[in-house]
C-alpha positions as CSV (number, residue, x, y, z in Angstrom):
1,Q,44.8,136.8,142.2
2,I,46.5,135.8,139.0
3,H,47.1,132.1,141.0
4,F,43.0,131.7,142.1
5,W,42.4,132.7,138.7
6,T,44.5,130.0,136.7
7,F,44.2,127.4,139.4
8,F,40.4,127.9,139.1
9,V,40.0,127.6,135.6
10,G,41.8,124.9,135.5
11,V,40.9,123.0,137.8
12,N,37.6,123.5,136.0
13,L,39.1,122.4,132.7
14,T,40.4,119.1,134.7
15,F,37.0,117.7,136.2
16,F,34.0,119.2,134.3
17,P,33.8,118.0,130.3
18,M,34.3,114.2,133.0
19,H,30.6,115.0,132.8
20,F,30.5,115.0,129.4
21,L,32.6,112.2,129.5
22,G,30.3,109.9,131.7
23,L,27.1,111.0,130.3
24,A,29.3,109.8,126.2
25,G,29.4,106.2,128.0
26,M,33.4,106.6,128.7
27,P,34.1,103.8,130.9
28,R,36.6,104.1,133.4
29,R,39.8,102.3,135.3
30,I,40.9,100.9,131.6
31,P,43.8,101.6,130.0
32,D,42.6,102.7,126.7
33,Y,40.1,104.8,125.4
34,P,38.0,104.4,122.0
35,D,39.4,107.8,120.0
36,A,35.4,109.0,120.2
37,Y,36.4,110.2,123.8
38,S,39.6,112.2,123.0
39,G,38.6,115.4,122.8
40,F,37.5,116.4,126.1
41,N,40.6,114.0,127.5
42,A,42.5,116.9,126.2
43,L,40.3,119.3,127.5
44,A,41.1,117.6,131.0
45,S,44.6,117.2,130.6
46,Y,45.0,121.0,129.3
47,G,43.4,121.6,132.3
48,S,45.0,119.5,134.7
49,I,49.3,121.3,133.3
50,L,47.1,124.7,133.6
51,S,46.6,123.3,137.4
52,A,49.8,122.6,138.1
53,I,51.5,125.4,136.9
54,S,49.1,127.6,138.9
55,G,50.6,125.4,141.5
56,L,54.0,126.2,141.0
57,F,53.1,129.7,140.4
58,F,52.3,129.4,143.8
59,F,55.2,128.3,145.5
60,Y,57.4,131.1,143.1
61,I,55.1,133.4,145.4
62,V,55.6,132.0,148.1
63,Y,59.7,131.9,147.9
64,V,59.7,135.9,146.4
65,S,58.2,136.5,149.5
66,L,60.2,134.1,152.2
67,V,63.2,135.2,151.0
68,Y,63.0,138.8,149.8
69,G,60.2,139.8,152.0
70,K,58.1,141.3,148.6
71,T,54.9,141.3,149.4
72,T,51.6,140.9,146.6
73,V,49.2,143.1,149.0
74,K,49.9,146.8,148.6
75,K,46.9,147.4,151.3
76,N,46.6,145.5,155.0
77,F,43.3,144.6,154.6
78,W,42.9,143.3,158.4
79,K,43.4,146.6,159.8
80,K,41.0,149.3,160.5
81,N,42.1,152.7,158.6
């Protein structure tokens, strides 16, 4: 669940401020932006970093599960008890 929530928050922090940037009139596909948009751009950058960290955490979970055979789920939810 940690991976899901960090990825969820990271993606929303990445793309949600872009809606406000578009409403504020930020031009697209130019290499340099005016300083008025730096706050929302920084927030989107932090969200993308959080998404990348969450992706690395996912691959760590997969690695631990494959190499050490440890599971992250205590109960088997796919079978009826």
